N, C-alpha and C positions, 0 to 999 in steps of 0.2 A: 728312244731310237726305234725307228720302224723296222720290223722284222718280217721275213718271209719264212714260213714253216711249211716244208713239204713233207708229206707222210705217205707211206704205202703200207697196206695191211695184207699180210699173207693170206692166201685164199682160205686155208683151213680155219684159222682163227676168225677171219671175217665171216665165213659161213656159220660158224658156231655162234658168233655174236648176233648175226642176223636171225638165226633160228630161235635163240632164247630171248630175243627182244632187246638185248643190251646194246646193240649197235647204235640205234637211233637215240636211245636214252643217254648213253655215254657221250655221244657226239653232241647232243644238246647241252649237256653239262659242260663239256670242253668249250663250246662256242659261247656259253653264258659267262664263263670265267675270262676268256680271252677277249671277248667283244671285238672280233676282227672287223676292220673297215671293209674288207672284201674276203670272200671265201668261194673257192671253186672246187668241185668234186668230179671225179671221173674214174675211168678204167685205165690202169697203167699196164703196159706191155700185154694187153689183151687178157690179163688174168688176175690182176690185183685191184682192189679198191684203193683209192687214194685221193689226195687233195692238196691244195695250196691255200694257206691262210696268210693274210697280211694284217699285222696288228702292231700296236705300240708296246714297247717294253722299256720302262724307265731304268731298271736296275738289273745288272747281270745276274744277281742272285736269284732272279725269277726263272732262270733257265730250268732249274730242277722242277718247279711246279708247272711249268709249261709243257715239258716233254714227258714227264712221268706218266700222266694219264694215257698218253698214246702207247707207251710201253706196257703199262699194266692192263689196260682195257683191251688192246688189240694186238699186242706183240708186234707193233709197227716199227718200221724203219723210219727215222726222223732226221731231217736236215733243217738246221736253223741258220739263217743267213741275214746279216744286216743289209737293208736295201734303201734306195733313195727315190724320191719323186723327181720329176723333171726340174722342179724348182730347187730342190736340194742339190741336184747335179750342177745347175747353173751357179749356185752360190759356191759350191765346192770348187768348181773350175775357176771362178773369179778369185777365190782366195788362194788357190794353188798356182795360178798362172805366174808368168814372169813379172817381176816387180822392178 
């Protein structure tokens, strides 16, 4: 299932990770494991580092291994949401429509 992961890093822990060099290193490790089809990063609320990643997750048991690196490395807030492509939506609507 395609998932959208949104994360936000508190300024204090983000600054510490930036200063000690672990921000980029840990993010590269996370990206290498998730292999997202798309990833976007930016500033949230003018004060927090954050991003949105889109990736495939075949098994719900992977939730733990997906979110824990964000908690442990960055003390991040994380949201994990199933999402669809336009084609997935068309198929779903066709299957759910009046029969």
